[in-house]
VOGU-3710 file (C-alpha; in Angstrom, 3 decimals, decimal comma):
1> maigiasnlp> -15,322/-209,060/-178,893  -17,932/-206,250/-179,302  -19,057/-206,702/-182,977  -20,148/-203,080/-183,623  -22,870/-200,962/-183,948  -26,110/-200,466/-186,004  -27,156/-196,762/-186,076  -29,830/-194,438/-187,577  -27,365/-192,158/-188,984  -23,731/-192,392/-190,259
11> kraekavafa> -20,693/-190,852/-188,313  -19,982/-186,993/-189,172  -16,972/-186,405/-187,215  -13,821/-187,928/-185,864  -14,742/-187,623/-182,122  -18,089/-188,115/-180,204  -19,793/-187,759/-176,928  -21,498/-191,015/-175,990  -24,219/-191,917/-173,566  -25,108/-195,608/-172,569
21> cdgnylkyal> -28,632/-196,465/-171,361  -31,375/-198,828/-171,359  -35,065/-198,083/-172,111  -35,648/-196,853/-168,519  -32,823/-194,295/-168,682  -33,319/-193,153/-172,320  -35,278/-189,983/-171,460  -32,694/-188,765/-169,078  -29,818/-189,503/-171,607  -31,969/-187,712/-174,170
31> faatqlaala> -32,243/-184,770/-171,656  -28,367/-184,502/-171,297  -27,790/-184,757/-175,020  -30,259/-182,113/-175,689  -28,513/-179,799/-173,358  -25,209/-180,607/-175,064  -26,681/-179,952/-178,512  -27,944/-176,502/-177,159  -24,444/-175,824/-175,805  -22,597/-176,722/-178,847
41> pardfdicic> -24,885/-175,888/-182,004  -21,947/-175,680/-184,415  -20,333/-178,637/-182,894  -17,558/-180,762/-184,539  -18,311/-183,788/-182,663  -20,996/-186,313/-182,805  -23,667/-187,110/-180,028  -24,476/-190,867/-179,535  -27,096/-192,467/-177,519  -26,109/-196,174/-177,130
51> stepltppag> -27,887/-199,167/-175,956  -27,788/-202,947/-176,262  -31,487/-202,721/-177,200  -32,766/-201,037/-180,496  -33,692/-197,501/-179,962  -36,291/-195,363/-181,883  -35,289/-191,649/-181,817  -38,076/-190,038/-179,589  -40,202/-186,980/-181,226  -38,487/-183,644/-180,631
61> apeglrfcqv> -34,933/-185,179/-180,445  -32,385/-182,691/-181,668  -31,201/-183,174/-185,340  -28,312/-185,227/-185,824  -28,205/-187,323/-182,809  -26,950/-190,965/-183,427  -28,978/-193,769/-181,810  -26,714/-196,762/-181,805  -27,379/-200,584/-181,085  -24,120/-201,833/-179,734
71> ridasfagln> -23,824/-205,654/-180,375  -22,018/-207,241/-177,238  -20,730/-210,679/-176,894  -20,831/-213,546/-174,347  -17,959/-211,849/-172,225  -20,801/-209,657/-170,631  -22,702/-212,922/-169,564  -22,566/-213,572/-165,816  -21,911/-209,794/-164,813  -23,571/-208,569/-161,578
81> ldrrrteaty> -27,001/-207,403/-162,925  -29,901/-206,180/-160,793  -32,495/-203,444/-160,990  -29,929/-200,496/-160,704  -27,274/-202,377/-162,977  -28,327/-203,639/-166,418  -26,016/-204,410/-169,263  -26,223/-200,755/-170,122  -24,054/-200,060/-166,856  -21,228/-202,150/-168,375
91> lrlalpeafa> -21,547/-200,749/-171,856  -19,120/-198,152/-171,471  -16,357/-200,795/-171,479  -17,199/-201,769/-175,001  -17,676/-198,198/-176,871  -14,104/-197,880/-177,701  -14,213/-201,166/-179,484  -17,609/-200,795/-181,101  -16,649/-197,321/-182,259  -13,001/-198,108/-183,342
101> adyrrllyld> -13,658/-197,561/-187,033  -15,647/-194,260/-186,270  -13,963/-192,076/-183,744  -10,505/-191,229/-182,558  -11,780/-189,659/-179,415  -14,739/-190,600/-177,385  -16,312/-188,774/-174,138  -18,473/-191,484/-172,168  -21,178/-189,475/-169,986  -23,564/-191,096/-167,543
111> sdvflqggdf> -27,166/-190,430/-168,169  -27,586/-188,693/-164,797  -25,627/-185,692/-165,489  -26,816/-182,000/-165,782  -24,820/-180,126/-168,356  -24,295/-176,268/-167,480  -21,599/-175,375/-169,763  -17,916/-175,861/-171,002  -16,161/-176,326/-174,328  -16,783/-179,862/-174,846
121> salldlelgp> -14,753/-180,072/-178,408  -11,697/-178,744/-176,645  -12,061/-181,341/-173,808  -12,053/-183,985/-176,537  -8,879/-182,623/-178,004  -7,019/-182,415/-174,684  -3,537/-184,156/-174,694  -3,602/-187,150/-172,544  0,118/-187,915/-172,907  0,775/-191,712/-172,586
131> haiaavrdns> -2,656/-192,415/-171,103  -5,684/-193,925/-172,676  -8,136/-192,652/-170,253  -8,764/-189,398/-168,567  -11,188/-188,745/-165,738  -12,050/-187,041/-162,594  -10,905/-188,385/-159,327  -13,714/-190,215/-157,209  -15,267/-187,815/-154,708  -13,942/-190,094/-151,832
141> qwrtpgrrid> -10,389/-189,029/-152,751  -11,172/-185,083/-153,317  -10,207/-184,267/-149,758  -8,177/-187,613/-148,925  -6,258/-188,257/-152,147  -4,224/-191,114/-150,140  -7,351/-192,768/-149,316  -7,664/-196,607/-150,029  -10,923/-197,491/-151,794  -12,886/-199,805/-149,545
151> sfarmglpat> -13,354/-202,494/-152,418  -9,612/-202,387/-153,086  -8,769/-202,945/-149,469  -10,880/-205,922/-149,537  -8,935/-207,112/-152,518  -5,754/-206,416/-150,501  -4,657/-203,821/-153,204  -2,926/-200,664/-152,454  -4,004/-197,192/-152,293  -4,002/-195,801/-155,742
161> pyfnagvlli> -5,600/-192,761/-157,611  -9,118/-193,848/-158,346  -11,601/-192,267/-160,683  -15,294/-191,788/-161,087  -16,448/-193,595/-164,290  -19,440/-191,317/-164,942  -17,250/-189,222/-167,301  -14,493/-190,719/-169,286  -12,277/-189,156/-172,025  -10,932/-192,229/-174,026
171> dvaaynsrgi> -8,288/-192,179/-176,653  -9,884/-194,962/-178,650  -6,846/-196,649/-180,328  -4,765/-196,613/-177,082  -7,730/-198,006/-175,127  -8,012/-200,841/-177,668  -4,492/-201,578/-178,284  -3,844/-201,968/-174,519  -6,897/-204,359/-173,959  -8,311/-202,303/-171,276
181> rdsafafara> -11,745/-203,727/-171,777  -10,358/-207,330/-171,538  -8,173/-206,391/-168,591  -11,273/-204,905/-166,694  -13,211/-208,173/-167,179  -10,124/-210,235/-166,029  -9,964/-208,039/-162,823  -13,652/-208,888/-162,227  -12,973/-212,607/-162,644  -9,870/-212,409/-160,297
191> hpgklthmdq> -11,964/-210,635/-157,647  -15,407/-212,250/-157,491  -17,789/-210,770/-154,730  -15,517/-208,031/-153,791  -16,346/-205,125/-156,245  -18,475/-202,495/-154,823  -18,668/-200,106/-157,774  -18,681/-202,741/-160,450  -17,779/-201,268/-163,823  -15,957/-198,419/-162,046
201> dmlngavmgv> -13,988/-200,957/-159,904  -13,381/-202,979/-163,072  -12,077/-199,979/-165,113  -9,758/-198,781/-162,022  -8,431/-202,317/-161,527  -7,371/-202,394/-165,214  -5,247/-199,269/-165,343  -4,164/-199,235/-161,602  -3,677/-195,607/-161,199  -2,331/-194,991/-164,611
211> waelspvwnw> -4,726/-192,458/-166,101  -4,886/-188,638/-166,701  -6,771/-186,489/-164,207  -9,391/-184,007/-165,251  -10,423/-180,956/-163,242  -13,733/-181,846/-161,080  -15,847/-179,248/-163,019  -16,208/-182,009/-165,830  -17,697/-184,426/-163,304  -19,030/-182,616/-160,160
221> qytwasrlfe> -20,169/-185,415/-158,067  -23,143/-183,821/-156,233  -23,405/-184,831/-152,764  -24,374/-183,472/-149,432  -20,808/-182,580/-148,955  -19,859/-181,088/-152,139  -23,024/-178,974/-153,394  -22,090/-175,459/-151,991  -18,667/-175,772/-153,464  -20,339/-176,451/-156,604
231> amvganvvhf> -22,255/-173,141/-156,528  -18,967/-171,128/-155,959  -16,870/-173,074/-158,733  -19,692/-173,440/-161,327  -19,412/-176,991/-162,718  -19,731/-177,875/-166,336  -21,016/-181,284/-165,470  -23,081/-181,886/-162,588  -23,373/-185,710/-161,854  -26,116/-186,951/-159,500
241> igrkkpwnhi> -24,309/-190,074/-158,010  -26,141/-192,296/-155,711  -29,919/-193,043/-155,674  -31,049/-189,394/-155,054  -32,109/-187,854/-158,595  -33,887/-184,819/-159,374  -36,731/-186,927/-160,911  -37,324/-189,225/-157,950  -36,209/-187,164/-154,855  -38,695/-184,801/-153,054
251> egelplrfrh> -37,193/-184,833/-149,342  -35,581/-181,425/-150,105  -32,272/-182,329/-150,465  -31,767/-181,011/-154,049  -32,252/-177,539/-155,295  -35,497/-177,445/-157,252  -34,051/-175,926/-160,314  -32,917/-179,277/-161,392  -36,062/-180,966/-160,850  -37,974/-178,196/-162,681
261> ayrdflaahf> -35,807/-178,541/-165,659  -36,384/-182,065/-165,915  -40,095/-181,672/-165,312  -40,477/-179,526/-168,245  -38,319/-181,673/-170,559  -40,176/-184,793/-169,593  -43,584/-183,099/-170,014  -42,586/-182,064/-173,573  -40,995/-184,966/-174,914  -42,447/-187,804/-172,718
271> peaapldddg> -45,786/-186,735/-172,044  -46,874/-190,394/-171,252  -44,462/-190,703/-168,330  -45,415/-189,782/-164,803  -45,423/-186,119/-164,263  -42,929/-184,448/-161,859  -45,750/-182,128/-160,364  -45,012/-182,723/-156,690  -42,104/-180,703/-155,634  -42,296/-182,169/-152,057
281> vqpqrnrafl> -40,250/-180,666/-149,249  -38,845/-177,292/-150,047  -35,155/-177,302/-149,370  -35,254/-174,325/-147,002  -37,471/-176,609/-144,729  -35,132/-179,343/-144,509  -33,291/-177,645/-141,703  -31,439/-180,545/-140,246  -30,056/-181,431/-143,590  -28,813/-177,958/-144,252
291> rkalgkhlla> -26,986/-177,752/-140,796  -25,425/-181,119/-141,538  -24,372/-179,925/-144,936  -23,086/-176,680/-143,857  -21,194/-178,191/-141,051  -19,570/-180,744/-143,520  -18,488/-177,986/-145,911  -16,927/-175,876/-142,995  -14,768/-178,671/-141,854  -13,717/-179,491/-145,383
301> tgkmcdyldr> -12,861/-176,166/-146,706  -9,247/-176,183/-146,363  -8,816/-179,728/-148,044  -11,255/-178,892/-150,710  -9,481/-175,717/-151,555  -6,282/-177,803/-151,804  -7,874/-180,032/-154,283  -9,194/-177,290/-156,464  -5,983/-175,415/-156,509  -4,426/-178,449/-158,503
311> fpdemtvir> -6,489/-177,144/-161,505  -5,526/-173,583/-162,517  -8,001/-173,813/-165,093  -10,946/-176,203/-166,546  -8,606/-177,700/-169,082  -5,723/-178,646/-166,868  -4,865/-182,216/-167,294  -2,654/-183,816/-164,617  -0,739/-186,653/-166,417
//
């Protein structure tokens, strides 16, 4: 069982937005947390940056951010860890338990998100019906909702609605009372070597389609097949899934506005980090990529519009 937290500040609200990171991703979590603080200066929720490591608030961090060290137990031992997946990857599984005495609602956000707008207080208060988790469908099912996820196919499991775990709206009491964390670990133990997306597969396996669905504007998974639709829809949360992030990609597949925002932030708050001075290939010069992306968007237009039509507004919840 997760023991709890040590924090630089006491809680101030009944709900919170939480990021989980290790030392390598702290600067990107702080970037998103700073965006959120600017979007909601009069917020009625806490903003928490969580890690299994002790965190020192960096100079210039917005006032009121909680930096929380989460103490975890031996159940995290033996998880699939590598350069991309540290214990921080799985920490989202333990946050509802760690914050059980603090918050009734949690919104978990990955650190590789770019926040552009939205009423996060209203999102935190959405009615979830009987569900403990609300999330956005994984982009692999946006145009093909009946698609069976590859990892589930390898396990012999049926097709089921499958969410992306980068944005999770959690009813803390319901999550804990239903033992979702323990069910996720049990799912991993029952299918050794067959999980592709690890913590995401674990959470989906724990609930098996029993979750509430949010509009994709709250977790727009930014791929070569979805970015032009984002420009039309205007997502609140852009999520850089995969290995190509604005701070490491210079091959002309990402709009430079993202890279420049990170460049300016890192220069101001983390001057000791390697600067993002090299913009690399200008996007308009990557013509092969643009043709490929335009063709994919053209072919997907009908199905993508059908998917978006399921959400009359950004606060729609499909229960």
